[in-house]
C-alpha positions in Angstrom: 0.0 0.2 0.0 1.4 3.4 -1.0 1.8 6.8 1.1 2.2 10.1 0.0 5.7 10.9 0.7 6.7 14.9 1.7 9.6 14.8 0.8 9.4 14.3 -2.3 6.2 16.2 -3.5 3.1 13.9 -4.4 4.8 10.9 -5.5 4.1 7.9 -3.5 6.3 5.8 -1.9 6.3 2.2 -0.5 8.0 -0.4 1.1 9.9 -2.5 -1.1 8.8 -5.3 -2.6 10.4 -8.7 -2.9 13.7 -7.0 -1.4 14.2 -10.7 0.5 13.5 -14.5 0.4 11.9 -17.5 2.7 15.4 -18.2 4.0 16.2 -14.2 5.1 12.4 -13.8 6.8 13.3 -17.3 8.3 16.8 -15.9 9.5 15.2 -12.7 10.7 12.3 -14.4 12.5 15.0 -16.5 14.6 17.3 -13.3 15.5 14.2 -11.2 16.5 13.8 -14.5 19.5 17.8 -13.5 20.3 18.0 -17.4 21.0 21.7 -17.3 22.7 20.5 -14.0 25.0 17.1 -15.7 25.6 18.0 -18.9 26.6 21.1 -17.9 29.0 18.5 -15.5 30.4 15.8 -18.5 31.5 17.9 -21.4 32.3 18.7 -20.7 35.7 14.7 -19.6 36.6 13.7 -22.2 34.4 15.6 -25.1 36.0 15.2 -23.4 39.8 11.4 -24.0 38.9 11.4 -27.3 37.3 14.5 -29.1 37.7 15.5 -31.8 35.5 12.1 -31.0 33.9 13.4 -27.9 32.4 13.3 -29.3 28.8 10.2 -30.6 28.9 8.6 -27.3 30.6 10.5 -25.6 27.0 8.8 -28.0 24.7 5.2 -27.3 27.0 6.1 -23.5 26.2 6.4 -24.1 22.4 3.1 -25.1 21.8 0.9 -21.7 22.6 3.6 -20.4 20.4 3.1 -22.9 17.8 -0.7 -22.4 17.5 -0.5 -18.7 17.3 2.0 -19.2 14.7 -0.5 -21.3 12.5 -3.0 -18.2 13.6 0.1 -15.7 11.5 0.2 -17.8 9.0 -3.5 -18.3 7.7 -4.0 -14.8 8.6 -0.7 -13.4 6.1 -2.7 -15.6 3.5 -5.9 -13.0 3.3 -3.7 -10.2 4.2 -0.3 -9.2 3.6 -0.2 -6.2 5.6 3.2 -5.0 7.8 0.7 -4.5 10.8 -0.3 -7.8 11.1 -2.1 -8.2 14.8 -3.3 -4.4 14.1 -4.4 -5.0 10.9 -5.8 -8.5 11.6 -7.5 -7.9 14.6 -9.2 -4.4 13.2 -10.5 -6.6 9.9 -12.2 -9.3 12.6 -13.1 -7.6 15.4 -13.1 -4.3 14.7 -11.1 -0.7 15.1 -11.2 -0.4 18.7 -9.3 -4.0 19.5 -6.9 -3.4 16.7 -5.7 -0.5 17.5 -4.9 -1.7 20.8 -2.9 -4.7 19.6 -1.0 -2.7 17.6 -0.4 -0.6 20.5 0.8 -3.5 22.5 3.0 -4.4 19.8 4.4 -1.3 18.9 5.4 -0.8 23.1 7.0 -4.1 22.8 9.9 -2.9 21.0 10.2 0.4 23.2 10.5 -1.7 26.2 13.2 -4.4 25.2 15.5 -2.6 23.0 17.6 -0.8 25.3 18.1 -3.7 27.2 18.9 -6.3 24.3 21.5 -3.6 23.7 22.7 -3.4 26.8 23.3 -7.1 27.4 24.9 -7.1 23.8 27.5 -4.3 24.8 28.3 -6.4 28.5 28.8 -9.9 27.0 30.4 -7.8 24.2 33.0 -6.6 26.3 33.4 -9.5 28.6 34.1 -11.2 25.4 37.0 -9.2 25.0 38.4 -9.1 28.7 37.0 -5.5 29.2 35.2 -6.4 32.6 35.8 -3.1 34.0 33.9 -1.1 31.2 30.8 -3.6 32.1 30.9 -2.3 35.7 30.9 1.4 34.5 27.4 2.1 34.1 27.8 5.4 31.7 30.6 3.5 29.7 27.7 0.9 29.3 24.9 3.1 28.5 26.7 5.3 26.2 27.7 2.2 24.1 24.3 0.7 24.3 22.7 4.0 22.8 25.3 4.1 20.2 24.6 0.0 19.6 20.6 1.3 19.0 21.5 4.0 16.7 23.9 2.1 15.0 20.9 -1.1 14.7 18.7 1.6 14.1 20.7 2.9 10.6 20.8 -1.1 9.2 17.1 -1.0 9.5 16.7 2.0 7.3 19.3 1.4 5.3 17.6 -1.6 3.6 16.0 -4.9 4.2 18.2 -6.3 2.2 21.5 -4.9 4.4 19.3 -6.0 7.3 19.3 -9.4 6.0 22.9 -10.1 5.1 23.6 -9.0 8.8 21.0 -11.2 10.1 22.4 -14.0 8.1 26.0 -13.9 9.6 24.7 -13.1 13.3 22.0 -16.3 13.6 25.3 -18.3 11.9 27.4 -17.5 14.7 24.8 -17.8 17.1 24.2 -21.5 16.5 27.9 -22.4 15.8 29.1 -21.0 19.1 25.2 -23.0 21.0 26.4 -26.3 19.1 30.1 -25.7 20.7 28.8 -25.6 24.3 26.3 -28.2 23.8 28.8 -30.8 22.4 31.7 -29.7 24.6 29.2 -29.9 27.9 27.9 -33.1 27.1 31.1 -34.6 26.3 32.6 -33.3 29.5 29.3 -35.0 30.9 29.7 -38.3 29.8 33.3 -38.4 30.4 32.9 -37.7 34.5 35.1 -34.4 34.0 32.4 -32.1 34.5 33.3 -29.5 37.6 29.7 -29.9 38.8 27.6 -32.3 40.1 26.7 -33.5 36.8 24.1 -35.8 35.6 23.3 -37.9 32.8 20.8 -36.8 30.5 17.6 -39.0 30.0 14.4 -39.0 28.2 12.3 -38.2 30.6 13.1 -34.7 31.5 11.3 -33.9 28.6 8.0 -34.6 31.1 6.8 -31.3 31.6 4.2 -32.4 34.2 7.5 -33.9 36.1 8.2 -31.2 38.5 4.4 -30.5 39.3 1.9 -28.2 38.1 3.1 -24.7 39.7 6.7 -25.3 38.7 4.6 -25.5 34.8 2.8 -22.5 35.2 6.0 -20.6 36.5 7.9 -21.9 33.3 5.6 -21.1 30.7 5.4 -17.7 31.7 9.2 -17.8 31.4 8.8 -19.8 27.9 6.5 -16.8 26.6 9.7 -14.9 26.3 12.1 -16.9 25.1 9.6 -17.7 22.2 8.6 -14.3 21.5 9.6 -12.4 18.6 9.7 -14.9 15.7 6.9 -13.0 13.9 9.2 -10.7 12.9 9.6 -12.4 9.5 5.8 -11.4 9.0 6.2 -8.1 9.9 8.2 -7.9 6.7 5.4 -9.5 4.2 5.1 -6.7 2.2 8.9 -7.1 1.2 9.4 -11.0 1.0 8.9 -12.9 -1.9 5.7 -14.9 -2.1 4.4 -12.8 0.8 1.0 -14.8 0.9 2.6 -18.2 2.0 7.0 -17.3 2.4 6.4 -15.3 6.2 4.0 -17.6 7.8 6.1 -20.2 7.1 9.0 -18.1 7.8 6.7 -17.4 11.4 6.2 -21.1 11.4 9.4 -22.8 11.3 11.2 -20.4 13.1 9.5 -21.8 16.2 10.3 -25.3 15.5 13.6 -24.6 14.6 13.9 -22.5 18.0 12.6 -25.5 20.2 15.3 -27.9 19.1 17.8 -25.5 19.6 16.4 -24.5 23.3 15.8 -28.1 24.5 19.6 -29.1 23.1 21.1 -26.4 25.1 18.5 -27.2 28.1 20.0 -30.5 28.4 23.2 -29.6 28.2 23.1 -27.0 31.0 21.1 -29.0 33.6 23.4 -32.6 32.5 26.6 -30.3 33.0 25.9 -28.4 36.3 23.3 -29.9 37.7 19.9 -28.9 38.7 20.8 -28.0 42.4 23.8 -25.7 41.3 21.2 -23.9 38.4 18.4 -23.6 41.4 20.7 -22.1 43.9 22.3 -19.4 41.4 19.0 -18.7 39.2 19.0 -15.6 40.7 22.1 -14.7 38.2 20.0 -15.3 35.0 22.3 -14.8 31.9 25.5 -14.7 33.9 24.8 -18.5 35.3 25.8 -19.1 31.1 29.0 -16.5 31.6 30.2 -18.8 34.4 29.5 -22.1 32.3 31.2 -20.9 29.6 34.1 -20.7 31.5 34.0 -24.1 33.4 33.2 -25.6 29.7 35.1 -24.2 27.4 38.0 -23.0 29.5 40.0 -20.2 27.7 37.9 -20.5 24.6 34.7 -18.9 27.1 35.0 -15.9 24.7 33.1 -18.0 22.1 29.6 -18.5 24.5 30.0 -15.1 25.6 30.3 -14.0 21.5 27.0 -15.6 21.2 24.8 -14.2 23.7 26.3 -10.5 22.3 25.6 -11.3 18.6 22.7 -12.6 19.6 21.2 -9.4 21.2 22.8 -7.3 18.8 20.5 -9.2 16.1 17.6 -8.9 18.3 18.5 -5.3 18.9 18.1 -4.5 15.5 15.0 -7.4 14.5 12.8 -5.8 17.6 13.1 -2.6 15.9 11.2 -3.8 12.8 7.6 -5.0 14.3 7.3 -1.9 16.1 8.4 0.3 12.6 6.5 -1.9 10.7 2.6 -2.1 12.8 3.4 2.3 13.7 3.6 2.0 9.8 0.8 0.0 8.9 -1.1 2.0 12.1 -0.5 5.2 10.0 -1.5 4.5 6.3 -4.9 3.3 7.9 -5.2 6.9 9.8 -5.1 5.5 13.3 -1.6 7.5 14.1 -0.5 10.8 13.0 0.3 10.5 8.7 4.1 11.2 9.2 4.8 8.1 11.0 3.7 6.2 7.7 6.7 8.0 5.8 8.2 5.9 3.5 12.0 6.9 2.6 12.2 7.1 -1.3 15.5 6.3 -1.3 15.9 3.3 0.8 11.8 2.4 0.6 12.0 1.6 4.9 9.9 3.4 7.1 12.2 5.8 8.1 10.4 7.7 10.4 8.5 5.0 12.3 11.5 3.3 12.7 13.5 6.5 13.8 10.6 7.2 16.3 10.6 3.5 18.0 14.3 3.6 18.3 14.4 7.3 20.3 11.8 6.6 22.6 13.2 3.5 23.0 16.6 5.0 24.3 14.8 7.3 26.1 12.9 4.6 28.4 16.5 3.0 28.6 17.8 5.8 30.4 15.3 6.9 32.4 14.7 3.7 34.2 18.4 2.9 34.4 18.3 6.6 36.4 15.9 4.5 38.9 17.4 1.4 39.1 19.1 -1.3 36.7 16.2 -3.5 38.7 13.8 -1.3 37.7 14.9 -2.3 33.8 14.5 -6.1 34.7 11.1 -5.1 36.3 10.0 -3.4 32.9 11.5 -6.3 31.0 9.0 -8.7 33.2 6.4 -6.3 32.0 7.0 -7.5 28.5 4.9 -10.7 29.0 1.7 -9.2 29.9 1.8 -7.1 26.6 2.9 -10.3 24.8 0.4 -12.6 25.8 -2.6 -10.0 25.3 -1.4 -9.3 21.2 -0.6 -13.1 20.8 -4.1 -14.1 22.1 -5.6 -11.1 20.3 -4.2 -12.4 17.4 -5.3 -16.3 18.2 -8.9 -15.4 18.3 -9.1 -12.7 15.4 -8.0 -16.1 13.6 -10.9 -18.1 14.7 -13.5 -15.1 14.4 -12.4 -13.8 10.8 -12.5 -17.6 9.2 -16.0 -18.3 11.4 -18.1 -19.3 8.8 -16.0 -21.8 7.2 -14.2 -23.5 10.2 -16.8 -26.4 9.6 -16.4 -26.7 6.0 -13.3 -29.0 6.7 -11.0 -30.8 9.6 -8.1 -28.8 8.4 -10.1 -25.3 9.0 -11.2 -26.7 12.2 -8.5 -27.8 13.7 -5.8 -25.7 12.2 -7.6 -22.4 11.5 -10.5 -22.5 14.6 -9.1 -24.7 17.7 -5.5 -24.2 17.3 -5.0 -20.8 17.6 -8.0 -20.7 19.8 -6.4 -22.9 22.0 -3.2 -21.4 21.8 -4.9 -17.6 22.8 -6.9 -19.6 25.8 -3.2 -20.2 27.2 -1.8 -16.9 26.5 -5.0 -15.7 28.4 -4.9 -18.2 31.2 -0.9 -16.9 31.3 -2.0 -13.3 31.3 -3.7 -13.7 34.8 -1.4 -15.8 36.2 1.4 -13.1 35.5 -1.1 -10.4 36.8 -1.8 -12.3 40.1 1.8 -12.6 40.1 3.3 -8.8 39.2 0.8 -7.9 41.9 2.4 -9.0 44.8 6.2 -6.5 45.1 8.2 -9.6 46.4 8.4 -11.5 43.1 9.6 -7.7 41.3 13.2 -8.2 41.2 13.5 -4.4 42.9 11.1 -5.8 45.7 9.7 -2.0 45.2 6.8 -1.8 46.4 4.5 0.5 43.4 1.4 2.0 44.3 1.0 -1.4 46.5 1.8 -3.4 43.5 4.8 -4.9 41.7 6.8 -2.6 39.2 6.6 -4.7 36.2 2.6 -4.7 36.5 2.1 -0.8 37.4 4.5 -0.8 34.1 1.9 -3.1 32.2 -1.1 -0.8 33.0 0.4 2.2 33.2 1.3 1.2 29.0 -2.4 -0.3 28.7 -4.0 2.9 30.5 -1.4 5.2 28.5 -2.4 3.3 25.4 -6.4 3.8 25.8 -6.1 7.5 26.4 -4.0 7.8 23.1 -6.6 6.1 21.7 -9.3 8.4 22.5 -7.2 11.4 22.1 -7.2 10.3 18.1 -10.3 9.1 17.8 -11.8 12.3 18.2 -9.4 14.0 16.5 -9.5 11.8 13.2 -12.5 9.5 13.4 -12.1 8.0 10.1 -10.1 4.7 11.1 -12.6 4.2 13.6 -15.5 3.9 10.6 -14.3 0.5 9.7 -16.4 -2.2 10.2 -14.9 -5.6 11.0 -15.5 -8.6 8.0 -14.9 -12.3 7.4 -13.3 -14.4 5.3 -14.0 -14.3 1.8 -15.1 -17.7 0.5 -12.5 -17.7 -2.9 -9.3 -17.2 0.0 -10.4 -20.2 1.8 -11.0 -22.2 -1.4 -7.6 -20.8 -2.4 -6.2 -22.1 1.3 -7.4 -25.8 0.4 -6.1 -25.4 -2.9 -2.8 -24.4 -2.0 -3.1 -21.4 -3.9 -2.0 -18.2 -3.1 -5.1 -15.8 -3.9 -5.7 -13.7 -0.8 -8.3 -10.4 -0.1 -11.4 -10.9 2.3 -14.0 -8.0 2.9 -14.4 -5.8 4.9 
């Protein structure tokens, strides 16, 4: 969809079609989850909850992600819009729900980009032996801001450049993680681990082995480690075969992540043993740094660099969903028109991309002035936003296809029941998250904000701010709110059953 580019008179500017292929989209989807960083961040807490059954909890966490990925696939078939959830929910459930879904996606980028860049800088400095710089808050934060600016520039310069950078970074992550897994397991079976190691067993894959409470807590963490794969779908207008390739990239991303996480989970639990990991769960990702030194010796920089490259990659790719969603909202007149500006030179959404980066930098620096724990609390609030817009997408899929769900078993299971089950699981996790976050003792800082935990206050604050902005914009520019929900066109459904690439729908 074209928009007017004020910088070039009235010439329409558009995103660059067919800029990247399926593999590039897949890589961007993988890197958006920041697999090395994600597994480093949660392996300690998950083992503290589930013990040797941590790999099983990771498998269970995969289920709702796969079901929601199915919803993304089938909704992308009917609407190749870079706004994804915003556009689809608007089609299926109306502008109010669609706007809130778009707001949630945009705010996740704001909350997490600074933290990812901070981790990238910290682990990069550790990898080259500059430990003192990590402890210097001014130096670390300065380098973090510079990294955000560089990665934002890469996003603006072009999707092709972004894809090339991501291909290098994902290759580095995979190689580094495989090296760690192989060496760790070799030492376990050789009996040379520095800890009370245990040999892996298949029953570790049982997600119910540690009990229901452990599974619930693990699933909450699992939402975070799998989040981000949908960046491939946010590039739908720039991917070859846009009706099917982005959705397939999202689906395959979740499967590859499952294999990666379970492999590393087995290696970490087997090498260090559940007792050590449980006792040191509060150290978060720095457990990985310690294990890197024990497993790889003088080559520990390999794993440290893996986490750093992982966070660098995700810093860039996390900007994509937020900026593309803002672009989509602007061209539908759900946000001011200037957020829909597309560079005529690079054919990327330059204004919305820089705005996302700028707000993320301000958030990062402001929250850091409160405390480092406050930054971690803001990350915890992410799970609320993620669960909300993922669940909303699952419901939208079933609602939009509602007249066709009973036409075949395929439609009922993959387009209706699956996405609804995924949405139900995520809604349950959302409710549990709110309950847990209400207790200040469950936050990183342990502080009480308005009698509640800081993560819940941050999450509710973002939600309230979104509602206020939505109402104000509704009063100023009501055109978007004239849109009415619709249903999937029968021709589209026939195209899906026949494997065709027909797309479209009626609003």
